[in-house]
VOMAR-880345 format. One record per atom (N, C-alpha, C): y, z, x; residue in three letters. Coordinates in steps of 0.2 Angstrom, whole numbers, plus 5000, padded with zeros to 4 digits. Atoms other than C-alpha are relative to their C-alpha. Layout:
<atoms>
YZXALA ...
</atoms>
This chain:
<atoms>
500650034997MET 545448284822MET 499950005007MET 500149994993ASN 544748314839ASN 500049935003ASN 500050074997GLN 545048174851GLN 499450005005GLN 500650014996ILE 543548104859ILE 500249985007ILE 499950024993THR 543648104878THR 499549955003THR 500550054997PRO 542947944886PRO 499750035006PRO 500449984994PRO 541647974900PRO 500449975006PRO 499650024994PRO 542347964917PRO 499749945003PRO 500250064997LYS 542347804926LYS 499650015007LYS 500449984995ILE 540947804939ILE 500149945006ILE 499850054995GLU 541447724956GLU 499450015005GLU 500650004995ILE 539847684967ILE 500249965005ILE 499850054995ILE 540447534976ILE 500750015003ILE 499349984997PRO 541847584988PRO 500549945000PRO 499450045001ALA 543547504987ALA 500049955006ALA 500050054995ASN 543347425004ASN 499449965001ASN 500650045000ALA 541747345000ALA 500249924999ALA 499850075000PRO 541747155002PRO 499949964993PRO 500150035007PHE 541847114983PHE 500750004997PHE 499450015004SER 543247054971SER 500050064995SER 500049945005GLU 543847184958GLU 499549994995GLU 500450025005ALA 542847094945ALA 499350025002ALA 500749994997GLN 541247104956GLN 499950085000GLN 500149924999ARG 541547294960ARG 499950034993ARG 500149985007SER 541747324941SER 499349994997SER 500750015002TRP 540147244937TRP 499550045003TRP 500549964996LEU 539147324951LEU 500150074998LEU 500049935002ASN 539847494947ASN 499650024993ASN 500349995006GLY 539247474929GLY 499249995001GLY 500750014999PHE 537547404935PHE 499750065003PHE 500349944997PHE 537247554946PHE 500150064997PHE 500049945005ALA 537847674934ALA 499450014996ALA 500650015004GLY 536447614923GLY 499450025004GLY 500649984996LEU 535247634937LEU 499950075001LEU 500049934998LEU 535747814941LEU 500150044994LEU 499949965006SER 535947874923SER 499550044999SER 500649965001GLU 534948014917GLU 499549974995GLU 500550025004ALA 533347994908ALA 500250004993ALA 499850005007PRO 533447954889PRO 499750074997PRO 500249945004THR 533348104877THR 499449984996THR 500550025004PRO 531648114870PRO 500150004992PRO 499950005007LEU 531448074851LEU 499950064997LEU 500249945004SER 531448204838SER 499349984997SER 500750025003PRO 529748224829PRO 500149954994PRO 500050055006GLU 530448134814GLU 500149935003GLU 499950074997GLN 531047984825GLN 499449985003GLN 500650024997GLY 529447984834GLY 499549984995GLY 500550025005ALA 528447984818ALA 500149934997ALA 499850075003ALA 529447834812ALA 499849945005ALA 500250064995LEU 529147734828LEU 499350005002LEU 500750004998LEU 527447794832LEU 499550024995LEU 500349985005PRO 526547804816PRO 499350025001PRO 500749974998SER 524847894815SER 499549944998SER 500550065001PRO 523247784815PRO 499849994993PRO 500250015007ALA 522947814797ALA 500549964996ALA 499550045004GLY 524547734792GLY 500249945003GLY 499850064997ASP 524647584804ASP 499549965002ASP 500650044999SER 522947504804SER 499850005007SER 500349994993ASP 522647574821ASP 499450045000ASP 500649975000ASP 520847604823ASP 499850045006ASP 500249964994GLY 520947694839GLY 499749965006GLY 500450044995GLU 519947564848GLU 500549965005GLU 499550034996ALA 520747474863ALA 499649945004ALA 500550064997PRO 519747304866PRO 500349975006PRO 499750034994TRP 521047254879TRP 499950045006TRP 500149954994HIS 520547404890HIS 499549975005HIS 500550034996ASP 519647284902ASP 500449975006ASP 499650024994GLN 520247254920GLN 500049935002GLN 500150074998THR 519547084921THR 500449954995THR 499650045005LEU 520647014906LEU 500749995003LEU 499350014998PRO 522346924911PRO 500450034995PRO 499549965005ILE 523847004903ILE 500149964994ILE 499950045006ALA 524046854891ALA 499550024995ALA 500649985004GLU 522346894884GLU 500050074997GLU 499949935002ARG 522647074883ARG 500550014994ARG 499550005004MET 524247054874MET 499849974993MET 500250045006LYS 523446934861LYS 499550054996LYS 500549965003LEU 522047064858LEU 500450064996LEU 499649955002ALA 523447194855ALA 500549984994ALA 499550025005ASP 524447084843ASP 500050034993ASP 500049975007GLY 524947164827GLY 499950085000GLY 500149924999ARG 524547344834ARG 500750035001ARG 499449964999PRO 525847484835PRO 500249995007PRO 499750014994LEU 527047474849LEU 499750035006LEU 500349964994ARG 526247604860ARG 499349975002ARG 500650044998GLN 524647504859GLN 500149945004GLN 499850074996ARG 525447344865ARG 500250025007ARG 499849984993MET 526247444879MET 499450025004MET 500749994996MET 524447504884MET 499749945002MET 500350064998ALA 523847324884ALA 500449975006ALA 499650024994ALA 525247284896ALA 499850035007ALA 500249974994MET 524547404909MET 499449965003MET 500550034996ALA 523347344922ALA 499350024998ALA 500749985003GLN 521847434913GLN 499550035005GLN 500549974995GLN 521147514929GLN 500050085000GLN 500049935000ASP 521547694925ASP 499950035007ASP 500049984993CYS 521847714943CYS 500350065002CYS 499649944998GLY 523047854942GLY 500649995004GLY 499550014996GLN 524247774953GLN 500750014997GLN 499449985003CYS 525647794940CYS 500150074998CYS 500049935002GLY 525247974938GLY 499750024993GLY 500350005007TYR 524447944921TYR 499349965000TYR 500550065002ASN 522947844914ASN 500449954996ASN 499650055004CYS 523447684905CYS 500250024993CYS 499949985007HIS 523347764888HIS 500650055000HIS 499549955000ASP 524447914893ASP 500749975002ASP 499350034998TYR 525747814902TYR 500349964995TYR 499750035006SER 526047704887SER 500250044995SER 499849955005GLU 526147854876GLU 500650035002GLU 499549964998ALA 527347934887ALA 500749955000ALA 499550055000ILE 528447774888ILE 500350004993ILE 499950015007ALA 528347754869ALA 500450064997ALA 499749945003SER 528847934865SER 500650015004SER 499449994996LYS 530247914878LYS 500050075004LYS 500049944995THR 529648064889THR 499949975007THR 500050034993GLU 529447934904GLU 500449945000GLU 499550065000ALA 530847824908ALA 499949955005ALA 500250054995ARG 530047734923ARG 499549944997ARG 500450055002LEU 529347564918LEU 499749965006LEU 500250034995ASN 528847514935ASN 499550035004ASN 500549964996LEU 527447634940LEU 499349975000LEU 500750045000CYS 525947514936CYS 500049965006CYS 500050044994VAL 525747454954VAL 499549944999VAL 500550055001PRO 524147354950PRO 500349944995PRO 499850055004GLY 525047264936GLY 500649965002GLY 499550034997GLY 526547224946GLY 500649984996GLY 499550035004LYS 527947114939LYS 499849994993LYS 500250025006GLU 526947054925GLU 500150064995GLU 500049945004THR 526747234918THR 500750024999THR 499349985000ALA 528547284922ALA 500449964995ALA 499650045004ARG 529247134913ARG 499850014993ARG 500249995006MET 528147154898MET 500250074997MET 499849935003LEU 528547344896LEU 500849994999LEU 499250015002LYS 530447294897LYS 500149974994LYS 499950045006THR 530247174883THR 499850044994THR 500249965006LEU 529247294872LEU 500550064999LEU 499649955001TYR 530447434876TYR 500749984997TYR 499450035003GLU 531847324870GLU 499950014992GLU 500249995007GLU 530947334853GLU 500150074998GLU 499949935001LEU 530947524854LEU 500850024999LEU 499349985000GLU 532847524857GLU 500349984994GLU 499750035007LYS 533147424841LYS 499950044994LYS 500249955006SER 532347564831SER 500550054999SER 499549945001PRO 533347704823PRO 500050055005PRO 500049954996GLY 533847834835GLY 499949985007GLY 500150034993ALA 533647724851ALA 500550035005ALA 499649984995THR 534347774867THR 500049955006THR 500050054995PRO 534847674882PRO 499449985004PRO 500650024997SER 533447574891SER 500050035007SER 500149984993PRO 532747654907PRO 499749945004PRO 500450054997ALA 532047484912ALA 500150005008ALA 499850004993THR 532947494929THR 500150065003THR 499949944997VAL 533047674932VAL 499550015005VAL 500449994994SER 532347724949SER 499650064999SER 500449945001ALA 530947844951ALA 500450075003ALA 499649954997ALA 532247954961ALA 500450034995ALA 499549985004SER 533347974946SER 499750034994SER 500349975006VAL 532048044934VAL 499750065002VAL 500349944998PRO 531548224935PRO 499350005000PRO 500750005001ALA 529748254939ALA 499850064996ALA 500349945004ALA 528748364927ALA 499750055005ALA 500349954996PRO 528248534934PRO 499349995001PRO 500750004998ILE 526648534944ILE 499850065002ILE 500349934998ALA 525548684945ALA 499850015007ALA 500250004993GLN 524848644962GLN 500349945004GLN 499850064995PRO 525648544976PRO 499549965002PRO 500550044998GLY 524748394981GLY 499549974995GLY 500550035005ARG 523948354964ARG 500449954996ARG 499650055004SER 525248224959SER 500449965005SER 499650044996ARG 526248084966ARG 500750035000ARG 499349985000ASP 527848174961ASP 500050075004ASP 500049944996ASP 527348324972ASP 499550005006ASP 500550004994PRO 526448274988PRO 500150055005PRO 500049954994VAL 526048385003VAL 499949965006VAL 500150034994ALA 525848345021ALA 499350015002ALA 500650004997ALA 524148305029ALA 500049975007ALA 500050034993THR 523748265047THR 499549955001THR 500550054998PHE 523048105053PHE 499650015006PHE 500449984995VAL 521648135064VAL 499749945005VAL 500250064996SER 520847965070SER 499849944995SER 500350065004ARG 520247795065ARG 499549975005ARG 500550044996ARG 518747685071ARG 499949944996ARG 500250075003LEU 518347505067LEU 499350004998LEU 500750015003LEU 516847475056LEU 499749945001LEU 500350064998ASN 516647295060ASN 499949995007ASN 500250024993LYS 515847225075LYS 500249935002LYS 499850074998ALA 516247065085ALA 499749954996ALA 500250055004GLY 516146915075GLY 500250004993GLY 499949995007SER 516746985059SER 500749964998SER 499450035002GLU 518146895049GLU 500550064997GLU 499649955003LYS 518747065042LYS 500250055005LYS 499749954996GLU 519647215049GLU 500050064996GLU 500149955004THR 519047375041THR 499950075004THR 500049944996TRP 519347555047TRP 499750064996TRP 500149935003HIS 518647725044HIS 500550055003HIS 499449964999ILE 520047845043ILE 499950074999ILE 500249935001ASP 519948035045ASP 500750045000ASP 499449965001PHE 521248165039PHE 499850075001PHE 500149935000ASP 521348355042ASP 500550034995ASP 499649975006LEU 521848445026LEU 500250075001LEU 499849934998ALA 522048615035ALA 500850014999ALA 499249985001GLY 523748695029GLY 500249964994GLY 499850045006SER 523848575014SER 499850034994SER 500349975006ALA 522848685003ALA 499749954995ALA 500350055004LEU 522048524996LEU 499250005001LEU 500750015000ASP 520248504991ASP 499949944995ASP 500150055004TYR 519448374981TYR 499250004998TYR 500850015002VAL 517748314972VAL 499949935001VAL 500250074999VAL 516848154976VAL 500249964993VAL 499750045005GLY 517548014965GLY 500750004999GLY 499350005000ASP 519348064967ASP 500349955005ASP 499650054995SER 520647954976SER 500550045004SER 499549974995PHE 521847994990PHE 500649965000PHE 499450045000GLY 523647944988GLY 500450015006GLY 499749994994ILE 524647905003ILE 500749965000ILE 499350035000PHE 526547875005PHE 500149975007PHE 499950044994ALA 526547745019ALA 500749995002ALA 499350024998ARG 528147695029ARG 500049935002ARG 499950074998ASN 528747515031ASN 500049995007ASN 500050024993GLU 528547435048GLU 500749995002GLU 499350004998LEU 530147465058LEU 500249935002LEU 499850074998GLY 530147285065GLY 500249964994GLY 499850045006HIS 530147215047HIS 500750034997HIS 499349975003VAL 531547345042VAL 500649975004VAL 499550024996ASP 532547285057ASP 500249934999ASP 499850075002GLN 532447105052GLN 500449994994GLN 499650005006ILE 533047145035ILE 500750025001ILE 499349974998ILE 534547245042ILE 500449945003ILE 499650064996ALA 534947085053ALA 500249954994ALA 499950055006LEU 534846975037LEU 500650024996LEU 499449975003LEU 536147095029LEU 500650005004LEU 499450004995GLY 537247085044GLY 500350075000GLY 499849935001ALA 537247275043ALA 499850045007ALA 500249964994SER 537147415056SER 499450054998SER 500649955001HIS 535547525057HIS 500350074998HIS 499849945001THR 536647675056THR 500550014994THR 499650005006THR 537547625040THR 499850064995THR 500249955004LYS 537547775028LYS 499949984993LYS 500250015007VAL 536547755012VAL 499650064997VAL 500349955002ARG 536047895001ARG 500050065004ARG 500049954996GLY 536548015014GLY 499650005006GLY 500550014994ARG 535347945027ARG 500349935003ARG 499950064997THR 535447795039THR 499649944996THR 500350055003LEU 535047625032LEU 499349995002LEU 500750014998ARG 533547605043ARG 499550054998ARG 500449955003GLU 532847775037GLU 499849984993GLU 500150025007VAL 533047725019VAL 499549944999VAL 500450065001LEU 532247555021LEU 499350015003LEU 500649984997SER 530847635031SER 499550034995SER 500449955004ASP 530247765019ASP 500250014993ASP 499849995007GLU 531147755002GLU 499949944995GLU 500050065005VAL 531147574995VAL 499449955002VAL 500550054999SER 529847444993SER 500349935003SER 499850064997LEU 530047285004LEU 499549954998LEU 500550055002SER 528547194995SER 500349964995SER 499750055004PRO 528847084980PRO 500750014998PRO 499349995002ALA 530647054977ALA 500150024993ALA 499949985007PRO 531147144961PRO 500549954996PRO 499550045003ASP 532147054947ASP 500750035001ASP 499449974999SER 533547174950SER 500449975006SER 499750034994LEU 533847104967LEU 500249934999LEU 499850075002PHE 533946924960PHE 500650014995PHE 499449995004GLU 535146994947GLU 500650015004GLU 499449984995LEU 536247064961LEU 500249945004LEU 499850064996ILE 536146904971ILE 500449954995ILE 499650055005SER 536646794955SER 500750024999SER 499349985002PHE 538246894953PHE 500449995006PHE 499550014994ILE 538846884971ILE 499949945003ILE 499950074998THR 538546704973THR 500249954995THR 499750055006GLY 538946544963GLY 499649945000GLY 500350075001GLY 538446374958GLY 499350004999GLY 500750015001ALA 536646314960ALA 499650065003ALA 500449944998GLN 536146474970GLN 500050054994GLN 500049955006ARG 536746584955ARG 499549984995ARG 500550025005GLU 535746484943GLU 499350015002GLU 500749994997LYS 534246494954LYS 499850075000LYS 500149935000ALA 534446674956ALA 499950034993ALA 500149985007ARG 534646704937ARG 499349984998ARG 500750025002ALA 533046604934ALA 499550045002ALA 500549964997LEU 532046704946LEU 500050074997LEU 499949945003ALA 532746864938ALA 499750014993ALA 500350015007GLN 532146804921GLN 499349985000GLN 500850025000GLY 530346764927GLY 499949935001GLY 500150074999ASP 530646584929ASP 499849985008ASP 500250014993ASN 530046494945ASN 500349935002ASN 499750074999PRO 531246344949PRO 499749975006PRO 500250044994ASP 530646304966ASP 499250015001ASP 500849995000GLY 528746364963GLY 499850055006GLY 500249964995ASP 528846494976ASP 500150084998ASP 499849935002ALA 529246654966ALA 499450055002ALA 500649964999ALA 527446724969ALA 500050025007ALA 500049994993THR 527846724988THR 500650045002THR 499449974998LEU 529546804988LEU 500050085000LEU 499949934999ASP 529546974995ASP 500850015002ASP 499349984999VAL 531247064999VAL 500349955006VAL 499750044994MET 531446975016MET 500049934998MET 500050075002ALA 530946805009ALA 500649984995ALA 499450015005ALA 532246824995ALA 500650005004ALA 499350004996LEU 533646865008LEU 500049935004LEU 500050074996GLN 533046705018GLN 500149954995GLN 499950055005LYS 533046605002LYS 500749994999LYS 499350005001PHE 534846644999PHE 500450035006PHE 499849984993SER 535346655017SER 500750015001SER 499350004999GLY 537146635014GLY 500350064996GLY 499849945004VAL 537246795003VAL 499850065004VAL 500149944996ARG 537446965011ARG 500250064995ARG 499849945004PRO 537447104998PRO 500250065004PRO 499849944996HIS 538247265003HIS 499450055000HIS 500649964999PRO 536947385010PRO 499850054994PRO 500149955006GLU 537247514996GLU 499749974994GLU 500250045006ALA 537047384982ALA 499349985001ALA 500750034998PHE 535547304991PHE 499550064999PHE 500549945001VAL 534647474992VAL 499850024993VAL 500149975007GLU 534947524974GLU 499749944996GLU 500450055004ALA 534247354968ALA 499349995001ALA 500850004998LEU 532547384976LEU 499650054996LEU 500549955003GLU 531047474969GLU 499950055004GLU 500249944996PRO 530547644975PRO 499449985003PRO 500750014996LEU 529147644988LEU 499550044996LEU 500649975004GLN 527547674978GLN 499550025005GLN 500649984996PRO 526047774985PRO 499549954999PRO 500650045001ARG 524447684988ARG 499450045000ARG 500649965001LEU 522747754982LEU 499449975003LEU 500650024997TYR 521147744991TYR 499450044998TYR 500649965002SER 519347794986SER 499850055006SER 500249954995ILE 518847954996ILE 499349985002ILE 500650024997SER 517347915007SER 499650065003SER 500449944998SER 516848095011SER 499950054995SER 500249955005SER 516248255003SER 500350075002SER 499749934998HIS 517248425003HIS 499450055001HIS 500649954999ASN 515548515001ASN 499749995007ASN 500350024993ALA 514948425017ALA 500450025006ALA 499649994994THR 516448435028THR 500750034997THR 499449975003PRO 517748565020PRO 500649995005PRO 499450004997GLY 519548535025GLY 500149935004GLY 500050074997LYS 519148355031LYS 500049954994LYS 500050055005LEU 519448195021LEU 500049935004LEU 500150064997SER 518948015025SER 500149944995SER 499950065004LEU 519447845019LEU 499749945003LEU 500250064998THR 518747665021THR 500549954998THR 499450045002VAL 520147545022VAL 500049935003VAL 499950074998ASP 520247355023ASP 500749995002ASP 499350014997CYS 521747305034CYS 500249934997CYS 499850065003VAL 522747165025VAL 500549975004VAL 499650044996ARG 523547035036ARG 500049934997ARG 500150075002TYR 523946855030TYR 500749975002TYR 499450044999VAL 525246715033VAL 500249964995VAL 499750055005ILE 526346625021ILE 500649975004ILE 499650044996GLY 527246485029GLY 499950015007GLY 500249984993LYS 527446535047LYS 500150075001LYS 499949935000ARG 527746715043ARG 499450054999ARG 500649955001LYS 526446855045LYS 500350054995LYS 499949955005ARG 526346975030ARG 499550055002ARG 500449954998LEU 525647145032LEU 499950054994LEU 500149955005GLY 524847265019GLY 500350065002GLY 499649944999LEU 525947415018LEU 499650065003LEU 500449944998ALA 524747565019ALA 499449985005ALA 500650014996SER 523247475027SER 500249995007SER 499850014993THR 524247425043THR 500350065002THR 499749934998PHE 525147595043PHE 499450045002PHE 500649964998LEU 523347675044LEU 499749975006LEU 500450034995ALA 522647545055ALA 500350005007ALA 499750014993GLU 523947545069GLU 500750045001GLU 499349984999ARG 525647625065ARG 500050085001ARG 500049925000ILE 525247815062ILE 499550025006ILE 500349984994GLN 524647905077GLN 499650074999GLN 500449935001PRO 523348055079PRO 500550065001PRO 499649955000GLY 524248215075GLY 500650004996GLY 499450015004GLU 525648145065GLU 499850024992GLU 500149995007GLN 525848195047GLN 500349954995GLN 499850055005VAL 526048095031VAL 500050034993VAL 500049975007LYS 526448135013LYS 499449974996LYS 500650025004VAL 524848135002VAL 499950044994VAL 500249965006TYR 524048194986TYR 499349984998TYR 500750025002VAL 522348194978VAL 500149984992VAL 500050025007GLN 522248094962GLN 499350014997GLN 500749985004LYS 520848164950LYS 499849944997LYS 500350065002ALA 519648034945ALA 500050004992ALA 500150005008HIS 519647974926HIS 499349974999HIS 500650025002GLY 517847964922GLY 499649965005GLY 500450034994PHE 517047924939PHE 499850065004PHE 500349944997ALA 515948074945ALA 499350005000ALA 500749995000LEU 514248124949LEU 499750034993LEU 500349975006PRO 513048174934PRO 500050085001PRO 500049935000GLN 513248354930GLN 499350035002GLN 500649984998ASP 511348364932ASP 499849975006ASP 500250024993PRO 510848354950PRO 499349965000PRO 500650045000LYS 509148284945LYS 500049934998LYS 499950075003VAL 509848124937VAL 500049955006VAL 499950064995PRO 509547964947PRO 500649964999PRO 499350045000ILE 511047864952ILE 499949935003ILE 500050074997ILE 511247674955ILE 500749985002ILE 499350014997MET 512747634966MET 500149935002MET 499950074998ILE 513447454968ILE 500750005003ILE 499350004996GLY 514847444981GLY 500049965006GLY 499950044994PRO 515047294992PRO 500750015003PRO 499449994996GLY 516347295006GLY 500250075000GLY 499849935000THR 517447445005THR 499950044993THR 500249965006GLY 516747484988GLY 499450055001GLY 500549954999VAL 515447584997VAL 500350075001VAL 499749944999ALA 516747715000ALA 499850064996ALA 500249945004PRO 516447834985PRO 499250015000PRO 500749995000PHE 514547804987PHE 499850045006PHE 500149964994ARG 514547865005ARG 500150084998ARG 499849935002ALA 515448024997ALA 499550034996ALA 500549985005PHE 514148034983PHE 499450025004PHE 500749984996LEU 512648034996LEU 500150065004LEU 499949944995LEU 513448165008LEU 500150064995LEU 500049945004ASP 513848274993ASP 499350024997ASP 500649985002ARG 512148264986ARG 499550035005ARG 500349974994LYS 511448305003LYS 500250075001LYS 499749934999ALA 512648455005ALA 499850054994ALA 500149955006THR 512248524987THR 499250004999THR 500750005001GLY 510348494988GLY 499849974994GLY 500250045006ALA 510348374973ALA 499349965001ALA 500750034999THR 508548304970THR 500049944996THR 500050065003GLY 509048154960GLY 499949945005GLY 500150064995LYS 508447984967LYS 500749965000LYS 499450044998ASN 509847874975ASN 499949935002ASN 500150074999TRP 509947684975TRP 500649975001TRP 499350034998LEU 511347594984LEU 499949935001LEU 499950084999PHE 511747404983PHE 500649995004PHE 499450024996PHE 512847354997PHE 500049935003PHE 500050074997GLY 513447185003GLY 500649995003GLY 499450034996HIS 514647095014HIS 499949935002HIS 500150074998GLN 514846935023GLN 499449995005GLN 500650014995ARG 513646955039ARG 499750075002ARG 500449944999SER 512347085042SER 500150025007SER 499949984993GLY 512647085061GLY 500750035002GLY 499349974999CYS 514547135060CYS 500350044994CYS 499649975005ASP 514947195043ASP 499650054996ASP 500449955003PHE 513647325039PHE 500350075001PHE 499649945000PHE 514847475036PHE 499550065000PHE 500449945000TYR 514047645040TYR 499249985001TYR 500750025000GLY 512347555044GLY 499550055003GLY 500449954997GLU 511647685056GLU 499950064995GLU 500049945004GLU 512147825044GLU 499649994994GLU 500350025006LEU 511447735029LEU 499250005001LEU 500750014999ASN 509747695037ASN 499750075002ASN 500249934999ALA 509647875043ALA 499950044994ALA 500149975007MET 509847935025MET 499449974997MET 500650035003LYS 508447815020LYS 499450035003LYS 500549974997THR 507347875033THR 499850074998THR 500149935002ALA 507648055028ALA 499850014993ALA 500250005007GLY 507248015010GLY 500650024995GLY 499449995004LEU 509048055004LEU 500249934996LEU 499950075003LEU 509347865000LEU 499349974998LEU 500750035002THR 507847814990THR 499949935001THR 500050074999ARG 508247634990ARG 500649975003ARG 499450034997LEU 509447525000LEU 499949934999LEU 500150085001SER 509647344994SER 500749975002SER 499550034997LEU 510747235004LEU 500149924999LEU 499950075002ALA 511547065001ALA 500649975005ALA 499550034995TRP 512446955014TRP 500249934998TRP 499750065003SER 513546815008SER 500049945005SER 499950064995ARG 513746715025ARG 499450005004ARG 500550004995ASP 512046745033ASP 499649944999ASP 500450065001GLY 511146595025GLY 500449944997GLY 499650065002GLU 511646425019GLU 500350014993GLU 499849995007LYS 511846485001LYS 500350075000LYS 499749935000LYS 513046634997LYS 499550044995LYS 500549955003PHE 512046784991PHE 500450074999PHE 499649945001TYR 512946934983TYR 499650064997TYR 500449945003VAL 512447104976VAL 499749994993VAL 500350015007GLN 512247044958GLN 499449955001GLN 500650044999ASP 510946914965ASP 499450055002ASP 500549964998ARG 510047054974ARG 499750054994ARG 500249965006MET 510047154957MET 499549964996MET 500450045004ARG 509247014948ARG 499349995003ARG 500750004997GLU 507847004961GLU 499650064999GLU 500349945001VAL 507447184958VAL 500150034993VAL 499849985007GLY 507847184940GLY 499550054997GLY 500549965004ARG 506147254934ARG 500150085002ARG 499949934998GLU 506347414945GLU 500750034998GLU 499449975002LEU 508147434941LEU 500050024992LEU 500149985007TRP 507747434922TRP 499650065000TRP 500449945000SER 506447564926SER 500450065001SER 499549944999TRP 507747674933TRP 500450014994TRP 499649995006LEU 508847644918LEU 499650044995LEU 500449975005ALA 507447694907ALA 499850075001ALA 500149934998GLU 507247854917GLU 500650044999GLU 499449975001GLY 509047894913GLY 500550005005GLY 499550014994ALA 509947834929ALA 500749994997ALA 499350025001HIS 511847824929HIS 500149955005HIS 499950064996VAL 512547664936VAL 500850005001VAL 499350004998TYR 514147654946TYR 500249945004TYR 499750064997ILE 515247504952ILE 500650025003ILE 499349994996CYS 516647514965CYS 500149935004CYS 499750064997GLY 517647364971GLY 500449964996GLY 499650055003ASP 518447204965ASP 499950004993ASP 500050005007ALA 518947214947ALA 499949934997ALA 499950075003LYS 519247024944LYS 499349965000LYS 500750054999ARG 517546944950ARG 499450055000ARG 500649974999MET 516347064957MET 499750054994MET 500249965005ALA 516347194943ALA 499849964994ALA 500250045005LYS 516247064930LYS 499349975001LYS 500750034998ASP 514746974939ASP 499550055000ASP 500549945000VAL 513847144941VAL 499850024993VAL 500149995007GLU 514047184923GLU 499649954996GLU 500350065003ARG 513447014918ARG 499250015002ARG 500749994998ALA 511847044929ALA 499750054997ALA 500349945003LEU 511547214922LEU 499849984992LEU 500150025007VAL 511647134904VAL 499349965000VAL 500650045000ASP 510347004909ASP 499450035002ASP 500649964998ILE 509147124917ILE 499850044994ILE 500249965006VAL 509247234901VAL 499749964995VAL 500350045004ALA 508847084891ALA 499349985002ALA 500750034998GLN 507447014901GLN 499550065001GLN 500549944999TYR 506547184906TYR 500050054994TYR 499949955005GLY 507147284891GLY 499849974993GLY 500350035006ALA 506447154878ALA 500650004995ALA 499550005005ARG 508147134870ARG 500449935000ARG 499650065000SER 509246984864SER 500650025004SER 499449994996THR 510846954874THR 500550054996THR 499649965004ASP 511847034860ASP 499850075000ASP 500349935000GLU 510747184860GLU 500150035007GLU 499949984993ALA 510847194879ALA 500850025001ALA 499349984999VAL 512747194878VAL 500250074997VAL 499949945004ILE 512747334865ILE 499750065004ILE 500349954996PHE 511547434876PHE 500450025006PHE 499549984995VAL 512747424891VAL 500650034998VAL 499549975003GLY 514147464880GLY 499950074999GLY 500249935001GLU 513247624875GLU 500050045006GLU 500049974994LEU 512947664893LEU 500750025002LEU 499349984999LYS 514847664895LYS 500250064996LYS 499849945005LYS 515147774880LYS 499750065002LYS 500349944998LYS 513947894886LYS 500150035007LYS 499849984993GLY 514647904904GLY 499549985005GLY 500550024996ARG 513147824911ARG 500149945004ARG 499850064997PHE 514047674917PHE 500750015002PHE 499349984998GLN 515647714927GLN 500249955005GLN 499750044995GLN 516847604937GLN 500650025003GLN 499449994996ASP 518047624951ASP 500249945003ASP 499850074998VAL 518847454952VAL 500749995001VAL 499350014998TYR 520447384959TYR 500149925001TYR 
</atoms>
C-alpha cells in the first residue's frame, strides 16, 4: 500500500513574531486558508446535483428580489425555498453595477458553480452580502463533492480569467492620465461636486455612453500613517515584498473593518475584549458601534492589541475599485473621458472620515499622474438603437452624469430624437451642474425640454418626481410616442419615488387603474424602454 505523504506544514508567521507557539500555530493555519488555491470546479454530475435545472426544482426563472430598493431581509424572504444559486443572487445588492466583474445573476452562478472563489466582491452589498454568501456557501460545502470554503480567500490569491482586451475588467486594468478637476458648485452650496477629466491616450480604451469607469484609488497617506502608528510598526516593515506603507496605501481596504480582523483580534487578546471581538466577527453589535468601525476605529477600540503587521494585512479585504458613471461621449471627444463626482466627507465622533475615491479625485491625485482604470460595460443602460426615438432622462445631483453624455453623443452623431431632461438639486443658485452648458443645448434645440426642481429654494421641499407630476400630461404624451425613460441616481429613495410618480402619471393620463399602470411600467422595463443606473 502506498503511503500518503502529509502536506507540508506552512509557516507564514515568523518564529520571532510576538506570539506564543499556540498563537503562531493557529495564525499559520488561518493564513494558510487565506492563501490557499481556489476550489476545484465541480464536475458536471456534481453541478447538476447541486444546481438542478429550472424544470426540476420549481425555479420559474423569475427573480422578484432583483430590486435595488429592497432590504436584504426582504430579498432573502422572496428567495426562500428557491435553489441555492437563486438565494445567492438575492443576497447581492441587485444593482447590476458590474463592480464585482459580473452582473448579480452571473456572480451568483459563478459562486454556486465554484468557478468564483471570492465572496467579497459585491461592494454595494458590503458586509451584509458577504456574510449571507458565506452562510449560503456553507450549505454548498455540505453537499457531496464539496471543497474547502473560499469565504476568506483574498482577491490576490484567485487567478483572474483571461481577458481579451486590457482595461475591460477590474482584473486587468490599464493606466490613464488624470488631466484636471473643476468644482461644479458655487459659493453657498452644502455640497462639493467635481467635474473630472482623464486622457485615455496610450491606454487603447474607448467606451460608449452608459458605460461606467472603474478607478483604483489609493488610501490617503496620513490615514495610513496613523494606522501604522497604532500597530506600533515601522513604515518600512516588509510585507508581501513591499513596505507596509505601500501595501496599506494601495493594496488593502481601510474602510469597514472586516470580520476576519475581529477574528484575528479575538485570538491575540483575552477576557472581555476577546468576547467583544468574537461577537463583532459574528455580526453581533455588543456596543452598538459596529456600523462605524472602519479599520482604524477597530484598532482604537482594541487599543491594547497590536497585531503583527503581516497578520494584520492578511486579515484585511483587498482594495476594491470604485465605479462612476461616465459623463462624456467618445464620439464627441475621442480619447477623453469625464466624470461627475460628489466628494464624500463626514465626521463620526471627533474624527473626519473621507470617501476613498472621491477625495482621491478631488484633492490627492495631481494633473499628469496616472491611475489604474478600466471601462465597465453597461448592463441594459444605453441610448435607443433608433436615433429618432425620444428620450426622457431623470437625473438629480450627480445622476445627471450619463445624461450629459447622452446629449453630447446625440449631438455628435446627429440623432434627431427629442430629448427631455429632469434635473434637480438643493439650490438653483449654486447647485445647477453644467447649467450654462444645458441652457445652451436648450437654446440650440438639442435639449427639447429642461425641467428643474430645487429642494431648498422654497419653504417646501420640491423634487424631480414632483416636477414630473406637474407636467404629467406632456410626459404621458412622450411615452405614447414611444419615448424611452432613464433614471440615474440614488437607488433607495429617489429611484423608488420616481417610479411611483411614473405609475401615477400612467394611471391618471393613460386612463388606467393603478394595477394596470404598474403592469404598463413593468412592460416598459421588459422592452428596454425604462432603464436605470442607480446606486
